[in-house]
Wavefront OBJ file of the C-alpha trace (Angstrom):
o trace
v -85.332 -9.920 -51.512
v -82.314 -10.352 -49.271
v -82.286 -11.828 -45.826
v -82.821 -9.405 -42.972
v -80.044 -9.476 -40.386
v -79.692 -7.871 -36.991
v -76.628 -5.628 -37.174
v -76.043 -5.761 -33.421
v -75.927 -9.561 -33.505
v -73.610 -9.524 -36.518
v -71.264 -7.047 -34.826
v -71.202 -9.034 -31.577
v -70.560 -12.287 -33.444
v -67.676 -10.661 -35.335
v -66.172 -9.299 -32.102
v -66.464 -12.705 -30.401
v -64.727 -14.392 -33.333
v -61.868 -11.876 -33.158
v -61.574 -12.387 -29.394
v -61.422 -16.172 -29.873
v -58.652 -15.784 -32.466
v -56.674 -13.475 -30.179
v -57.104 -15.855 -27.243
v -55.879 -18.780 -29.331
v -52.781 -16.833 -30.349
v -52.088 -15.887 -26.720
v -52.495 -19.496 -25.593
v -49.958 -20.598 -28.168
v -47.490 -17.873 -27.210
v -47.841 -17.900 -23.433
v -49.393 -21.254 -22.640
v -46.365 -23.007 -21.187
v -46.445 -24.737 -17.824
v -44.237 -23.659 -14.945
v -42.106 -26.762 -15.394
v -41.510 -25.989 -19.062
v -40.521 -22.416 -18.210
v -38.058 -23.480 -15.500
v -36.571 -26.171 -17.764
v -36.037 -23.616 -20.523
v -34.449 -21.178 -18.063
v -32.128 -23.893 -16.731
v -31.095 -24.871 -20.259
v -30.440 -21.230 -21.147
v -28.292 -20.806 -18.003
v -26.366 -24.019 -18.771
v -25.579 -22.859 -22.306
v -24.519 -19.427 -21.067
v -22.207 -20.982 -18.462
v -20.679 -23.275 -21.096
v -19.987 -20.280 -23.345
v -18.480 -18.295 -20.474
v -16.157 -21.173 -19.576
v -14.893 -21.597 -23.122
v -13.979 -17.942 -23.690
v -10.335 -17.110 -24.103
v -8.777 -14.229 -22.243
v -6.907 -11.617 -24.296
l 1 2 3 4 5 6 7 8 9 10 11 12 13 14 15 16 17 18 19 20 21 22 23 24 25 26 27 28 29 30 31 32 33 34 35 36 37 38 39 40 41 42 43 44 45 46 47 48 49 50 51 52 53 54 55 56 57 58
């Protein structure tokens, strides 16, 4: 005979596992410090300024 399982516990365990996976993905995508964000913004602005300065007028 098979093992008896509690369906509520199984459902809750499945939901918790999905929530942990989603949280890990969000941490990877959005888990940068304020310093890293400002450094990236400054680098983006520097590159944009360099491109603007090297454009030729028609």
